[in-house]
C-alpha positions as CSV (number, residue, x, y, z in Angstrom):
1,M,-59.8,121.1,168.5
2,I,-63.0,122.2,170.6
3,K,-62.7,125.6,172.8
4,Q,-64.9,124.7,176.3
5,Q,-66.4,127.3,178.3
6,V,-65.1,126.0,182.0
7,V,-66.1,127.3,185.4
8,S,-65.0,126.3,188.7
9,K,-64.5,128.3,192.2
10,I,-61.1,128.3,192.3
11,F,-58.4,131.0,190.3
12,D,-55.5,130.0,189.0
13,K,-53.5,132.6,188.2
14,H,-50.5,130.3,187.2
15,I,-53.1,127.7,185.2
16,K,-51.5,128.5,181.5
17,D,-48.3,127.4,183.6
18,N,-49.2,123.7,184.5
19,I,-53.1,123.6,183.0
20,N,-52.9,120.2,183.4
21,N,-52.2,120.4,187.2
22,S,-54.4,123.1,187.9
23,P,-56.8,122.7,191.0
24,I,-59.4,124.1,189.2
25,W,-60.3,120.2,187.8
26,K,-61.0,119.9,191.3
27,E,-64.4,121.7,191.2
28,C,-65.6,122.6,187.9
29,K,-68.3,123.1,185.5
30,H,-69.2,123.5,182.0
31,L,-71.3,127.2,182.1
32,E,-74.4,125.5,181.0
33,E,-75.0,123.7,184.0
34,L,-74.7,127.3,186.6
35,N,-78.1,128.3,187.9
36,D,-78.6,131.8,187.7
37,D,-78.3,132.4,191.2
38,E,-74.6,130.8,190.7
39,K,-73.9,133.2,187.8
40,E,-74.9,135.9,189.6
41,S,-72.8,135.1,193.5
42,G,-69.8,135.9,191.6
43,E,-67.6,133.5,193.1
44,F,-67.1,131.6,190.2
45,T,-63.6,132.1,187.2
46,L,-64.8,131.4,183.8
47,Y,-62.2,129.8,182.0
48,E,-61.9,129.4,178.1
49,I,-59.8,126.0,177.0
50,K,-59.0,124.4,173.7
51,F,-59.4,120.9,174.3
52,E,-58.1,117.7,172.0
53,G,-59.9,115.0,173.1
54,I,-60.3,115.4,176.7
55,T,-57.0,117.2,177.4
56,P,-56.8,120.5,178.2
57,I,-53.9,121.9,176.0
58,Q,-54.7,125.2,176.2
59,V,-56.6,128.4,178.4
60,L,-57.5,131.1,175.9
61,N,-59.3,133.2,178.1
62,I,-60.0,133.5,182.3
63,K,-62.7,136.3,183.3
64,P,-64.6,136.1,186.8
65,I,-68.1,135.4,186.1
66,N,-70.7,138.4,187.5
């Protein structure tokens, strides 16, 4: 299992109930892909997710980036 930090402009407060079909997957990036302006914009939410291969299996943390 791998823990990854994924960011999205979409905030899904119900992601823990339906991780595979969450709308965040339509528009998401790895945290490292954000530039400084995007990080400071406050428009993104950080999701710490545990993956088994490429399948998301558990949400560990959700927090806004600011």
